C-alpha positions in Angstrom: 0.0 0.0 0.0 1.3 3.5 -0.8 2.9 5.7 1.8 2.9 9.5 1.9 6.4 10.9 1.5 5.6 13.9 3.6 4.0 12.5 6.7 4.8 8.7 6.2 1.1 7.9 6.5 0.1 4.6 4.8 -3.0 4.7 2.7 -5.1 2.0 1.1 -4.5 2.9 -2.6 -3.0 5.4 -4.9 -6.1 7.4 -5.4 -6.4 8.0 -1.6 -2.8 8.9 -1.5 -3.3 11.7 -4.1 -6.4 12.9 -2.3 -4.5 12.9 1.0 -1.7 15.0 -0.5 -4.1 17.5 -2.1 -6.2 17.9 1.1 -3.7 17.7 3.9 -0.5 19.1 2.2 -2.0 21.7 -0.1 -0.1 24.5 1.6 3.3 22.6 1.8 4.7 24.2 -1.4 5.4 20.8 -2.9 8.2 21.0 -5.6 8.3 17.3 -6.4 6.7 14.0 -5.6 8.9 11.3 -4.1 8.3 7.6 -4.0 8.4 6.5 -0.3 8.7 2.7 -1.1 11.7 0.8 0.2 14.8 0.9 -2.1 13.2 3.4 -4.4 14.3 7.0 -4.6 12.5 8.2 -7.7 11.2 11.8 -7.8 8.7 13.3 -10.2 7.6 16.9 -10.8 4.2 16.0 -12.3 1.6 14.1 -10.2 0.4 12.1 -13.2 3.9 10.7 -13.7 4.1 10.1 -10.0 0.8 8.1 -10.1 2.1 6.0 -13.1 5.3 5.2 -11.2 3.3 4.1 -8.1 1.2 1.9 -10.3 4.3 0.1 -11.5 4.9 -1.2 -8.0 2.9 -4.4 -8.0 2.1 -4.2 -4.3 0.5 -0.8 -4.5 -2.6 -1.9 -6.5 -6.0 -0.5 -5.4 -7.1 -2.4 -2.3 -9.8 -0.9 -0.2 -10.5 -4.0 1.8 -7.6 -3.5 4.2 -8.9 -1.0 6.8 -8.3 -0.3 10.5 -11.1 -1.9 12.4 -9.7 -2.0 15.9 -8.3 1.4 17.1 -7.2 -0.2 20.4 -5.1 -2.9 18.8 -1.6 -3.2 20.1 1.0 -1.9 17.7 4.6 -2.9 18.4 6.2 -0.6 15.8 7.6 2.5 17.3 6.7 4.5 14.2 3.1 3.3 14.4 1.7 6.7 13.4 3.7 6.8 10.2 2.7 3.3 9.2 -1.0 3.5 10.2 -3.5 2.4 7.5 -6.6 4.6 7.3 -10.0 4.4 5.7 -10.4 6.3 2.4 -13.2 8.3 3.9 -10.7 9.5 6.6 -8.6 11.2 3.8 -11.5 13.6 3.3 -12.1 14.1 7.1 -15.3 12.0 7.0 -16.1 9.2 9.4 -17.4 6.2 7.5 -19.4 4.8 10.4 -20.7 7.9 12.2 -20.3 11.6 11.4 -20.0 12.7 15.0 -16.3 12.2 15.7 -14.9 14.4 13.0 -17.7 16.9 13.0 -16.6 18.0 16.5 -13.1 18.5 15.3 -14.3 20.4 12.2 -16.4 22.7 14.3 -13.5 23.4 16.6 -11.2 24.1 13.6 -13.8 26.3 12.1 -14.4 28.2 15.3 -10.7 28.7 15.9 -10.0 30.0 12.4 -9.9 33.7 12.3 -12.0 35.9 10.0 -8.9 37.0 8.2 -8.1 33.4 7.3 -11.5 33.0 5.7 -10.9 36.1 3.6 -7.5 34.8 2.7 -9.0 31.5 1.5 -11.4 33.4 -0.9 -8.5 35.6 -2.1 -6.3 32.6 -2.7 -9.1 30.9 -4.7 -9.3 34.0 -7.0 -5.5 34.2 -7.2 -5.4 30.6 -8.5 -7.9 31.6 -11.2 -5.8 34.7 -12.1 -2.7 32.5 -12.3 -4.3 30.0 -14.7 -3.4 31.2 -18.3 -6.4 29.3 -19.6 -8.9 31.4 -17.6 -9.4 35.0 -19.0 -9.9 37.7 -16.4 -13.5 38.4 -17.4 -14.2 34.7 -16.9 -12.7 34.9 -13.5 -15.2 37.6 -12.6 -18.0 35.6 -14.0 -17.0 32.6 -11.9 -16.7 34.7 -8.7 -20.2 36.3 -9.2 -21.8 33.0 -9.7 -20.0 31.5 -6.7 -21.2 34.4 -4.6 -24.8 33.8 -5.7 -24.5 30.1 -5.1 -23.1 30.4 -1.6 -25.5 33.1 -0.6 -28.7 31.5 -2.1 -27.9 27.8 -1.6 -25.9 27.8 1.7 -26.1 30.9 3.8 -29.8 31.9 3.5 -31.1 28.3 3.8 -29.0 27.7 6.8 -30.3 30.9 8.5 -33.9 29.8 7.8 -33.1 26.3 9.3 -31.6 27.9 12.4 -34.6 30.1 13.0 -37.0 27.3 12.5 -35.1 24.9 14.8 -34.7 27.6 17.4 -38.5 28.2 17.4 -39.5 24.5 17.4 -37.0 23.5 20.1 -37.2 26.6 22.3 -33.6 27.5 21.7 -32.6 31.0 22.8 -31.5 33.5 20.2 -28.2 33.9 21.9 -27.3 30.3 21.2 -27.6 30.6 17.5 -26.3 34.1 17.1 -22.6 33.0 16.8 -23.5 30.7 13.9 -25.6 33.4 12.2 -22.8 35.9 12.6 -20.3 33.4 11.1 -22.6 32.9 8.0 -23.0 36.6 7.7 -19.2 37.1 7.7 -18.8 34.6 4.9 -21.1 36.6 2.7 -19.4 39.8 3.9 -15.9 38.6 3.1 -17.1 37.6 -0.4 -18.6 41.0 -0.9 -15.3 42.6 0.1 -13.6 40.8 -2.8 -16.5 41.1 -5.3 -14.8 43.2 -7.9 -11.3 43.1 -9.5 -10.4 46.5 -8.0 -11.2 45.3 -4.5 -9.2 42.1 -5.0 -6.2 43.9 -6.4 -6.3 46.3 -3.5 -6.3 43.4 -1.1 -3.4 41.7 -2.9 -1.5 44.9 -2.8 -2.0 45.4 0.9 -1.0 41.9 1.6 2.2 42.3 -0.4 1.4 39.5 -2.9 0.7 41.8 -5.9 3.4 43.9 -7.4 1.8 46.8 -9.3 3.2 47.6 -12.8 4.8 51.0 -13.0 3.7 53.2 -15.9 6.4 55.5 -17.4 6.2 58.0 -20.2 8.1 57.5 -23.5 7.3 60.8 -25.0 4.5 62.6 -26.9 2.9 61.9 -30.2 0.7 64.2 -32.3 -2.9 62.8 -32.8 -5.5 64.2 -35.2 -8.9 65.0 -33.5 -12.2 65.8 -35.2 -14.5 68.0 -33.3 -17.5 69.9 -34.7 -16.3 69.2 -38.3 -13.0 70.8 -37.4 -9.7 68.9 -37.7 -7.2 69.7 -35.0 -4.0 68.1 -33.7 -3.0 67.7 -30.1 -0.1 66.0 -28.4 -0.9 62.8 -26.4 1.4 61.1 -23.9 2.8 57.7 -24.9 3.4 55.3 -22.1 4.8 51.8 -21.4 4.7 49.5 -18.4 7.5 47.9 -16.4 7.5 45.6 -13.3 10.2 46.4 -10.7 12.5 43.4 -10.8 13.9 44.0 -7.4 10.5 43.4 -5.8 9.7 40.4 -8.0 13.0 38.7 -7.2 12.7 39.5 -3.5 9.2 38.0 -3.2 10.2 34.9 -5.2 13.3 34.1 -3.3 11.4 34.5 0.0 9.2 31.6 -1.0 9.8 28.3 0.8 13.0 26.5 -0.1 13.6 28.6 -3.2 16.7 30.3 -1.9 18.1 27.2 -0.3 17.7 25.0 -3.3 19.0 27.7 -5.7 22.2 28.3 -3.7 22.7 24.6 -3.3 22.4 24.0 -7.0 24.7 27.0 -7.7 27.4 25.6 -5.5 27.0 22.1 -6.9 27.4 23.4 -10.5 30.4 25.5 -9.5 32.2 22.7 -7.7 31.5 20.0 -10.3 32.9 21.9 -13.3 35.9 20.3 -14.9 36.2 22.7 -17.9 35.2 20.0 -20.5 31.5 19.5 -19.9 29.3 22.6 -19.1 25.8 22.2 -17.7 25.2 25.8 -16.7 26.4 29.3 -17.7 28.0 29.7 -14.2 30.6 27.1 -15.3 31.6 29.2 -18.3 34.7 31.4 -18.3 32.7 34.6 -18.9 30.6 34.2 -15.7 33.7 33.2 -13.7 35.3 36.5 -14.7 32.3 38.3 -13.4 32.2 36.3 -10.2 35.8 37.1 -9.4 35.0 40.8 -9.5 32.4 40.4 -6.8 34.7 38.5 -4.4 32.6 37.1 -1.5 29.2 38.4 -2.6 26.4 36.1 -3.6 25.8 37.0 -7.3 23.3 35.2 -9.5 23.2 35.4 -13.3 20.2 36.8 -15.2 19.2 36.2 -18.8 17.2 38.8 -20.7 14.8 37.9 -23.5 12.8 40.2 -25.8 10.3 39.4 -28.5 7.3 41.0 -30.3 3.9 39.3 -30.4 0.6 40.0 -31.9 -2.4 40.1 -29.5 -4.9 40.3 -32.4 -5.3 38.3 -35.6 -1.8 38.0 -37.0 -3.2 37.3 -40.5 -5.9 40.0 -40.4 -5.9 43.4 -42.1 -4.9 45.1 -38.9 -2.0 42.9 -38.1 0.8 44.9 -36.4 -1.5 47.6 -35.1 -1.7 45.9 -31.7 1.7 44.2 -31.7 3.4 44.4 -28.3 7.0 44.0 -27.3 7.6 42.0 -24.1 10.9 41.8 -22.2 11.4 38.9 -19.8 14.1 38.0 -17.2 15.1 34.6 -16.0 17.5 33.4 -13.3 19.9 31.1 -15.0 21.1 29.2 -11.9 17.6 27.9 -10.9 17.5 24.2 -10.3 16.0 22.3 -13.3 12.6 21.8 -11.7 12.3 25.6 -11.3 13.6 26.4 -14.8 11.1 23.9 -16.3 8.1 26.1 -15.2 7.1 29.0 -17.4 5.8 30.9 -14.4 9.4 31.3 -13.2 10.2 33.5 -16.2 9.5 37.0 -15.0 7.9 39.7 -17.2 9.9 42.9 -17.0 8.2 45.3 -19.4 5.5 45.8 -22.0 5.3 48.4 -24.7 3.8 48.8 -28.2 6.3 47.6 -30.9 5.6 50.8 -32.9 6.5 52.9 -29.9 9.9 51.2 -29.5 10.7 51.8 -33.1 9.6 55.4 -32.9 11.2 56.5 -29.6 14.1 54.1 -29.7 15.6 51.5 -27.4 17.3 53.9 -25.0 14.1 55.4 -23.8 12.0 52.2 -23.8 14.5 50.1 -21.9 15.8 52.8 -19.5 13.7 51.4 -16.5 15.0 47.9 -17.0 18.6 49.2 -17.3 18.1 51.1 -14.0 16.8 47.9 -12.3 19.7 45.8 -13.6 22.3 48.3 -12.3 20.5 48.4 -8.9 20.5 44.6 -8.7 24.2 44.5 -9.5 25.5 47.4 -7.3 23.0 47.6 -4.4 21.4 44.1 -4.3 18.3 43.0 -2.4 17.7 41.6 1.1 15.8 38.3 1.3 14.3 37.3 4.6 14.0 33.6 4.9 13.0 32.1 8.3 14.1 35.3 10.1 17.5 35.3 8.4 18.5 38.2 6.2 20.5 37.3 3.1 21.8 39.8 0.6 21.7 38.8 -3.1 23.2 40.5 -6.1 22.2 39.9 -9.7 24.1 40.6 -12.9 23.0 40.4 -16.5 24.9 37.5 -18.0 23.4 37.1 -21.5 20.7 38.4 -23.8 18.8 35.7 -25.6 16.1 35.4 -28.3 15.6 34.8 -32.0 17.8 36.7 -34.4 15.3 39.4 -35.2 14.5 40.0 -31.5 18.1 40.2 -30.4 19.2 42.4 -33.3 16.2 44.8 -32.7 17.2 45.6 -29.1 21.0 45.5 -29.5 21.4 47.8 -32.5 22.4 45.3 -35.2 20.7 45.2 -38.6 17.2 43.7 -38.7 17.6 42.8 -42.4 19.2 39.4 -42.9 19.8 39.9 -46.6 22.3 42.7 -46.1 26.0 42.5 -46.5 26.9 41.8 -42.8 23.9 40.3 -41.0 25.6 38.3 -38.3 26.1 39.8 -34.9 28.9 37.3 -34.0 31.2 37.8 -37.0 31.6 39.9 -40.0 31.1 37.3 -42.7 30.0 38.6 -46.1 26.6 37.6 -47.4 28.1 35.6 -50.4 30.4 33.6 -48.2 27.7 32.9 -45.7 25.8 30.8 -48.3 28.4 28.0 -48.3 30.6 28.4 -45.2 29.9 25.7 -42.5 32.4 26.6 -39.8 33.3 29.8 -38.0 36.3 31.7 -39.2 38.1 33.1 -36.0 39.6 35.9 -38.0 36.1 37.2 -38.9 34.8 37.3 -35.3 33.7 40.7 -34.0 35.8 42.2 -31.2 34.9 45.1 -28.9 37.6 47.3 -30.5 36.2 46.7 -34.0 32.7 47.1 -32.8 33.4 50.6 -31.4 35.1 51.6 -34.7 32.0 50.3 -36.7 29.7 52.3 -34.5 31.7 55.4 -35.3 31.5 54.7 -39.0 27.7 54.7 -38.8 27.1 52.8 -42.0 24.9 49.7 -41.7 25.9 48.5 -45.2 29.5 48.1 -44.4 29.3 47.2 -40.7 25.9 45.6 -40.0 25.3 48.0 -37.1 22.4 50.4 -37.0 22.9 52.0 -33.6 25.1 51.7 -30.5 23.9 49.0 -28.1 21.8 50.6 -25.2 22.7 47.7 -22.9 26.2 48.9 -22.6 24.7 51.2 -19.9 24.4 48.1 -17.8 27.5 47.8 -15.7 29.8 44.9 -16.8 27.8 44.1 -20.0 29.4 43.7 -23.4 27.3 43.2 -26.6 30.2 41.2 -28.1 30.7 38.8 -25.2 27.3 38.6 -23.6 24.8 38.2 -26.5 24.2 34.5 -26.9 22.1 32.2 -29.1 18.9 30.6 -28.2 18.7 26.9 -28.1 15.0 26.8 -29.0 15.2 29.0 -32.1 18.6 28.0 -33.4 18.6 24.3 -32.6 15.2 22.8 -31.7 13.3 24.8 -34.2 16.3 25.4 -36.5 19.0 23.0 -37.7 18.0 19.9 -35.6 15.3 18.8 -38.0 17.8 18.8 -40.9 20.3 16.8 -38.8 17.6 14.3 -37.8 16.7 13.7 -41.5 20.3 12.8 -42.3 20.7 10.6 -39.2 17.5 8.7 -39.8 18.5 8.2 -43.4 21.9 6.8 -42.4 20.5 4.5 -39.6 17.9 3.0 -41.9 19.5 2.8 -45.3 23.2 2.4 -44.5 23.4 0.8 -41.1 20.1 -1.2 -41.7 18.7 -0.4 -38.3 15.0 -0.2 -37.6 13.2 2.4 -35.5 
């Protein structure tokens, strides 16, 4: 029978184990699911994979016939609590024989819970809806409104009527049922206090769980206005949004086990590097140079990613009108189970793509540059279990597809020009047949500065100076990388696989 890896409780079957974890350990910030069977140390990050693994153990098949029937039986095992077998109904806090035992406990728990905890439960429910990318915000409001009506009309009001009728029929004093009626009233009241998105966002803001985006002005633009058949022009303010990275990183690293696991993984990667096999950017020579400049400080590497995306119909007649440019930041030394989650890639700024092209990269990215310099020079304090830890962050690399990287670093955005590569100055004609990098053609910082002074994109491939040089310690030549998804997984790998499959089948005579 399966055993819970958190509390060592033995349960009748796998289904009960999963229900037990969801009910009793829902607030435990579970990062992985471990197999608690003897001589098995497998760990899984998805519960479905965890269930399939448990099913592979022959002795964990569903067996609901083995239940505890004698609570007074003598148990010789010193760890009797961790090896106790319970009824499936006990997983859900329901007594299979009589509902009286657990109902008393539930009432005591409900009575001891504060009113703020009730409000927090409702707020957490809505936060889960907001965090689900499949649920639009207007649908979240629709769900909340219907839930409010359901609780009020199907639970609170009927219970109040039942209490009044029971008190009248059984001569129960009003004072005896007042606490229950007050509790029901507070449930409805707390829901009303979170009934609109504005109220919910204000609650999240006060509790410190919502980081408000900061609007900043890019400049002014002239707009034509028709009024009383008269055409006039007036300036309008153009704005963009950015999220303070210092607050995002501080809140994230204060989550349970995040800082401890990240630093442990960082040290493990740093100590296991042999110079031949690299698993993380912190094992590379460029990051080691940066680390040496910080001496004994705890410095973590950041990656910056920028891309434009269309929020409307990309094939419609208005394609490009509502195109947005998004800038993201990721911590490169996260353990693999953190890096695998898309929610651990943090949004840094949003702006209209046309505004970036009109006002330029320097104005659009100035708040992010300020944040990166603050994180490098000042750092942030992270409070974990009452202990203050100061963390520093430094921009290690800019990633993205070729167009995205070139658009924000000042290189040419036309890949049919004479020098379209940001890594080397290979001519267009030679690029068609060259299959290896020529070291003599690689760009250097000295040549880059000379090309910027020339200010001729046809002969240099550079449109404008890189604005990211304002970030302390950053070099567009050394710290602009290539993206594995665009260049390999969606790039050359499919062509390599075609050749490999051809060789394996037709020449080596292997079957797939």
